[in-house]
C-alpha positions in Angstrom: -1.2 21.5 -7.4 -5.0 20.9 -7.2 -6.6 23.2 -4.4 -9.9 22.7 -2.5 -11.7 24.6 -5.3 -10.5 22.0 -7.8 -8.2 24.5 -9.6 -4.7 24.1 -10.0 -2.2 26.6 -8.7 1.6 27.0 -8.8 2.6 26.3 -5.2 5.9 26.4 -3.3 6.5 22.8 -1.9 9.0 20.0 -1.3 9.0 16.6 -2.8 9.5 13.6 -0.4 13.1 13.5 -1.4 13.3 17.2 -0.8 12.2 16.8 2.8 14.8 14.2 3.3 17.5 16.7 1.9 16.2 19.3 4.3 16.4 17.0 7.2 20.0 16.3 6.4 21.1 19.9 6.4 19.1 21.3 9.2 20.7 21.8 12.6 20.0 19.0 15.2 17.4 21.0 17.1 15.3 22.2 14.1 15.7 18.7 12.6 14.1 17.1 15.6 11.2 19.6 15.5 10.5 18.8 11.8 10.6 15.1 12.6 8.1 15.4 15.4 5.8 17.5 13.3 5.9 15.0 10.4 5.3 12.2 12.9 2.3 14.2 14.3 0.6 13.9 11.0 -0.2 10.2 11.6 -3.9 10.5 12.5 -5.8 8.3 15.0 -7.4 6.3 12.3 -3.9 5.3 11.0 -2.9 4.1 14.6 -6.0 2.1 15.0 -5.8 0.4 11.6 -2.1 -0.4 12.4 -3.1 -2.1 15.6 -5.8 -4.0 13.7 -3.2 -5.2 11.2 -1.0 -6.5 14.0 -4.1 -8.3 15.6 -5.0 -9.8 12.3 -1.8 -11.6 11.9 -0.9 -12.2 15.5 -4.2 -13.8 16.2 -3.9 -16.2 13.2 -7.1 -15.0 11.7 -5.0 -14.2 8.5 -4.5 -17.9 8.0 -8.3 -18.4 7.4 -8.5 -15.7 4.9 -8.6 -16.8 1.2 -5.2 -16.2 -0.6 -4.7 -14.2 -3.8 -8.5 -13.3 -4.4 -10.5 -10.2 -4.4 -12.6 -11.9 -1.8 -9.6 -12.3 0.5 -8.5 -8.8 0.0 -11.9 -7.6 0.8 -11.7 -9.5 4.2 -8.4 -8.1 4.9 -9.7 -4.5 4.2 -12.8 -5.2 6.2 -10.8 -6.3 9.2 -8.3 -3.4 9.1 -10.9 -0.7 8.7 -14.0 -2.0 10.2 -15.5 0.9 12.5 -13.1 3.4 10.9 -14.5 3.5 7.3 -18.2 2.9 6.5 -17.0 1.3 3.3 -14.6 -1.1 5.0 -14.3 -4.4 2.8 -16.6 -2.8 0.1 -15.6 -2.5 -3.6 -15.8 1.3 -4.5 -18.5 2.6 -6.7 -16.7 6.0 -7.5 -13.7 6.8 -9.7 -10.5 7.6 -7.9 -7.2 9.0 -9.0 -3.7 10.0 -7.7 -2.0 12.9 -9.4 -2.8 12.5 -13.2 -3.1 8.7 -12.8 -6.7 7.4 -12.8 -7.2 4.0 -11.2 -9.5 1.4 -12.8 -12.8 2.8 -14.1 -15.7 1.6 -11.9 -17.6 0.6 -15.0 -15.0 -2.1 -15.7 -13.7 -2.7 -12.1 -15.7 -5.9 -11.6 -14.3 -7.5 -14.8 -10.8 -6.3 -14.0 -10.9 -7.8 -10.4 -12.1 -11.3 -11.9 -9.1 -11.1 -14.3 -6.6 -10.4 -11.5 -8.1 -13.4 -9.4 -7.2 -15.7 -12.3 -3.6 -14.3 -12.8 -0.9 -17.0 -12.1 1.2 -17.1 -9.0 3.8 -19.6 -10.0 7.0 -17.3 -9.9 8.0 -14.1 -8.2 7.6 -12.2 -11.5 4.1 -13.4 -11.9 3.2 -12.5 -8.3 4.6 -8.9 -8.6 2.6 -8.5 -11.9 -0.5 -9.5 -10.0 0.3 -7.2 -7.3 0.8 -4.3 -9.6 -2.5 -5.1 -11.4 -4.2 -5.0 -8.0 -2.8 -1.6 -7.3 -3.9 -0.3 -10.7 -7.4 -1.6 -9.9 -7.4 0.0 -6.4 -10.7 -1.5 -5.4 -11.4 0.5 -2.3 -11.9 4.2 -1.7 -9.0 4.4 0.8 -6.9 1.8 2.4 -5.7 0.0 -0.6 -1.9 0.1 0.0 -1.9 -1.4 3.4 -4.3 -4.1 2.6 -2.7 -5.2 -0.6 0.8 -5.4 1.0 -0.6 -8.0 3.4 -2.5 -9.6 0.5 0.8 -9.8 -1.4 2.6 -11.4 1.5 -0.1 -14.1 1.8 0.5 -14.9 -2.0 4.2 -15.1 -1.5 4.0 -17.3 1.6 1.8 -19.8 0.0 3.6 -19.9 -3.3 7.2 -19.3 -2.5 7.4 -19.8 1.2 8.7 -16.4 1.4 7.5 -13.0 2.3 8.8 -9.4 2.0 11.0 -8.0 4.8 9.6 -4.5 4.5 12.1 -3.2 6.9 14.6 -3.5 4.1 12.6 -1.3 1.6 12.9 2.5 1.8 9.4 4.0 2.0 10.1 6.7 -0.5 11.8 4.3 -3.0 8.8 2.1 -2.6 6.3 5.0 -3.4 8.2 6.0 -6.4 8.4 2.4 -7.8 4.7 2.0 -7.4 4.0 5.2 -9.0 5.8 4.2 -12.3 4.7 0.5 -12.0 1.9 0.8 -14.5 4.5 1.6 -17.2 7.7 0.2 -15.6 7.5 -2.9 -13.4 11.3 -3.3 -12.9 11.9 -1.1 -10.0 9.1 -2.4 -7.8 10.2 -6.0 -8.8 13.8 -5.3 -7.9 12.8 -3.9 -4.4 10.5 -6.7 -3.7 12.7 -9.5 -5.1 15.8 -8.3 -3.1 13.8 -8.1 0.1 12.3 -11.5 0.3 13.0 -13.6 3.4 12.0 -17.1 4.4 11.6 -15.9 8.0 8.0 -15.2 7.4 6.9 -16.3 10.9 8.3 -13.1 12.4 5.5 -10.4 12.7 8.2 -7.7 12.3 9.1 -8.8 8.9 5.5 -8.7 7.8 4.4 -5.4 9.3 7.4 -3.2 10.1 6.9 -1.1 7.1 3.5 -2.4 5.7 1.8 -0.1 8.1 3.7 3.1 7.3 3.3 3.7 3.6 0.6 5.7 2.3 -0.6 6.6 -1.2 -3.2 9.5 -1.1 -6.0 9.2 -3.6 -8.8 11.4 -4.6 -12.1 11.0 -6.2 -12.0 11.3 -10.0 
């Protein structure tokens, strides 16, 4: 793994699935201690942006935001992270990566986003394709996942009169599906397609798990 000195070292660690396996075999008391420790890793910024996301939808402000465009996504990001990040709503001007995957190069990011804006939204497969491309673009330094999931639901509601019931999607299945989505879209398509609901007026369906899925990135 990459350390603070930017060098890579062999490290003892657990994958997300490994943590789940550990939770399954630990005695109840130790399992609860580990759960509380994991829960404690949610920082204040995360809680504040979570509240902002609820406010964005509950207040109806989301209905005034342009759907399916970079401009609309910027407004969502700005609302969620205003006062938390100094770059809230601003397209990044640095390269970022996750693991060995480098997101869209800043030299071409503007053109990439224009292309994504023009991608069709007439069917679920086309919408998921557009969502994957926006994830690959990763237009912000941080806060991409939460913003684009709300952005995705906006598109689904307008085009299909449906949204994703995120409570039906396992967080770790989602993260793995998104990790491989640049080369294999089938898993994320299956997760989203099988979790669609017409009950999009219920805020729980929109936000129950939108707010708790994180993809950590680093400058590249």
